[in-house]
N, C-alpha and C positions, 0 to 999 in steps of 0.2 A: 645429802646422799653421796656416798663415796663413788669414786671413778669405777670401781669394780661393780658396784650395784647398778650404776648407769649402764655399763656394758652388758650386764646380765639382763637388764630390762630391755635394752635395745635388741639383744639377740632373741629374747622371748617374743618381742613384737615381730621381728623378721620371721621367726619360725611360725608364728600364728598366721601371717600372710601367706607364707609358702603352703601351709596346711590348707588354708582357705582356697588357694589356687588349685591345689590338687583335688580338693573336694568338688570344686566347680567343674573341673575336667571330667570327673566321674559322673556328676549330675548331668552335664551336657549330653553324655552318651546314654543316660537312662539306665545305668548299671544296677542290677539287682542280683538276688541270690541264685537265679537260674543261669546267669551268664558265665561264659568261659572267656576270659580276657587274655589276649596275646599281645605282649608289648615288645616292639622292636626298638632297641636303643643302642647307644654306643658308650664307650668308656667315659667320654667327656660328659655325658648327660645321664649317667646311670643313677646319680643321686636323685634327680627329678623323677626318673622312671620309678625308683623305689618308693617315693612318696605317693605317686599315683597308684602304684600297685597296692600299697597299704590301705589307701582310701577305698579301693575296690574290694579288698578283703574285709574291711569293716562292714561292707554291704553284703558279705557272705558269698561273693563271687570267687570262682577259681581263677588263679592268675599264673601265667607262665611268661617268663622274660627271656629274650635272646639278645645277644650283642652282635652288631654288624661285624665286628672283628672276628667272630667265630666262623664267618663265611669267606674270609680272605682278607688281603691287604686293602686298606683304603687308598684311593676311592674305589668303591664297588661300582662298576659301570654296566653290569649285566644282571638282570633279574633271572637267576639261574633256576633250573629244574629242582636243584637241591633246596633252594629257598622256598619255592612253591610247595614242595612236598612237606617241608618242615611246618609251614603254616597249615596245610591241609590236615596233617596228622594231629595238630592241636585242636582241630574242629572248633575254632573260636566263634563266638557270637559278636564279640567286640575286639577291635584291634586299635593300638596306638602306635604311631611312629614318632619317637621322641629322640632326636639326634641332631648333630651338627650337619651343616651343608658343606660338601667338599666338591671341588671342581670335577665335573664330569659325571657326578652321581645322579643327576637328574635323569639320565638314560636308564638308571636302575629304578628310580621312583615312578616315572611315567607309566610303565606297564603294571606297577604294583596296584594302583588305585582301581582300574577296571577289573583286575583279578579279584580284589577283595569284594568289589560290588557283585561280581558273578557268584561269589560264595555267599552272598546275602549278609555280609558282615557290616556292622556299624563301625565306622572308622574315624578316629580322631587323629588328624595329621598335624604334627607339632614340629615340623622341620625348622631348625634354628632356635628352638626354645632355650631360654636361659632363666636363671633365678629372678632377674629383673622383670621379665615378662610374666613369670608366675606370680610375682607380687604386685603387678600392675594390671595388664589387660586380663589376666585370668582371675583377678579379684573383682571384676566388673559385676554389675547387677545384670544377670543374664535374662531376667524377665524384661528389663528395659531394652536390652539388645534385641530380643525377640520382637518386641512391639515396634521399635524404630525400623528394623530391617524389613518387616512386613509392610510398614507404611510406605517406605521407599519403593519396595518391590511392586506394590499396587500401582504406583505411578509409572515406573520405567518399563513394566512388562509389555506395554503397548507403544513404547516410544518409537518415533520415526526419526527424530533428529535431536541430538544433544550437543550443546556448545558449552565449553568450559574455558574460562579465562582466569588470569591471576595478575596481581600487581607486579609479579616477578617476570612476566613475559609469556606465560603459557597462553595460548589461544588456539584451541583445537576443536574441531567439529567431527561428529561421528554420525553415521547412518546405520540402520539395522535391518537384518534380513527377517522378514515376517515369520519364517519357520524356525529360526534359531532361538533357543530358549534363554531367558534370564533365569539365573539360579539365586534364590534367597538363602544366604548363609547366616542363619539366625541363632545358631548355638543350641538347637534341640535336635538330637539325632537318635531317635528312639525306634525307627522303623528299619527293617532289614535292607541293607544296601546303601543306607544314608551315610554321608561323610561330610566333614568340614575341617577347615584349618582352625586350630585353637592357639591363641585367643581368637574369638570369632566376632563377626559383624561386618557383612558386606553383601552387595548384590552384584552379580557379574554376568556377562555374556560374551560371545564372540561377535565383534562388530562386522558389519558388511564392508564398511570403509571408514578410514580415519584420515583427516587432512589437517595440517597446521603445525604448530610448534609446541613442544613440551619442554619446560625448564624444570629439571628433575634434581631432587636433593637426596634421594635414597634409591638404591638399585636392588634388584632381587637376585635369586640364586646365590652362588658363592660370593658374588660381589658385595652382598649385604654384610657378611661377616668380615670380609677383607677390608672394606672401606667405611662402614658405618654411615653416619650422616656426612655427605660430601662437603669438603671444605670449599670446593669450587663446583658450582652446579654443572650438570651435563645438559646440553641443549640438543634436542632431537627434532629434525624436520621430517615430516611424514607427508607423502602424497599418494592418494588412492590406496591407502592402507599399508604402504611400504616405506621404510626408512630410506631417505635420500641423502641425509647428512647427519653426522654426529660431531659435536664440537664441545670444547671446554677449555678454560684457561689451563687445565691440566691435560696437556696434549697426550701424555702417555695413557691416561685413563680413557680418553676418547678413542684412542687407537685400540686399546685392549677390548673395549666394549664392541667397537666396530668389527674387529677381527672375529670375536666370538659369535656375534649375531649373523655375520655374513659367511660363517664357516659351514653352514648347512642349508639346504633348501627350506625356504619359508622362515628362516630364523629372523629375518628383518621384517616380517609381516605382522601387523597388529592382530594378536590372537585373543586378547582379553580387554574388555572395557568395563571398569568396575567403580562402584561408589562405596566408600567405607561408611559404616554406621555405628561404630563403637564410640558413643558420644562422650564417654568419660575420659577419653584420650585427648590431651591438650598439646602435646609436643612430640616431635620425632625423637626416637631413641637410637636410630641407626640399625634397627633389626626389622627386616621386611615383614616377618611373620606378624608383628604387631603394627608396624607403621602403616601397612596397607589397609588396616581397619580404621585408622583415624579418619574422621569425617572429611571427605574430599574425593578426589579422583585418583585412581591408579590405572595404568595401561600396561599390558604385558605384550612383549614381542615373542613370537614363536608359538608353541603348542596352544591350540584354542580349546583344549579339553573337549574334543568332538563327541566323546561318549556321553557327555552331559549336556553340552550346548546344542548339539546337532550340526555343528559346522562340518562342511564337506571337504576339509583339508586337514593336514597334520604337520608337525615339525618335531624335531628331536631336542629342541631347546625351549626354554620359557624364562624370560627375564622381565620382571616387573620394573616399572619406573614410577616414581612418586613426585608430582608437583605439590605445592602447598598453597594455602590461602585462596582456595578455589571458589569461584562463583559458577554455579551450575544452572543452566537453563534447559529445560526439557520441553520441546515443542512449544516454546514461548513462555513457559512457566518457570520462574526462578524458584528452585527448592533449596538453594544454598547461596549465601553471600559471604565472601571472604572467609570460607572455612566453617561457617556456622549455618546449620539448617534453619530454614525459615518456615518449616511446616507447622 
């Protein structure tokens, strides 16, 4: 076989996986011929948006796409009335957010989700998506994702205490508010107002309190795209739910994360405690959207998604942190050892 033929075959294989990822995204949202699909994207990810748009059209849905750049210079930090009206005029039944993450834009995205829920829209949130994730996490068996997520959800929904440890130094315990909800993110969003991050596979809640040490290898928000898998882990100490210390051999990174999380009220408060359930993932890739779904723990500081969890507080930032090789014990029952489910 010639080099040209090998290259052609390789490209065909890549295109097939990208296509499968797009078809899975459409399948996760249950898109059919009666749907009106509204896609929010940016110039950097328009190619992925186009693939998903075409997959929706194959199912005879109507599709409209807008670029974030149409609404102003990036980063967009305010969810404006103009943007609200543009969405409302489209009268969508399904929306996607397929775009890169930029510093400060979380203040634009946080009010977007409850707005879409109020409209009764099914929403696929794909912040930070790239072609690697389309060919990896988006090509997972989503029937298996659905089954595993619900299996974990059945265990954690009544959890009172969870302890997570790792050989790398993570040792953290969390307690939970009896009235705050766990959310199963299982990859099937077919009812009005349902939403999830794609690639999918996790269960999460807002913890009542978190105490201990997290040794983290991937960060969320714009830190994910900026740093990828961290060359030097970030160590976070937490007491009574609040960060007390951030350290790393990379002092500049530690200071940057500290300054960001402490820049706004409750930015240093643990707002999310979650377990990834996408079992086909075996390694970190440096992209939070996928890495947080890898079997194990992730914790986020800042916004606790109060509209969904029922938490009675709020914040203007939300930064996930991911330790690896976790052992997870729920009310005395070990459900994961060294990053592998024991269920």
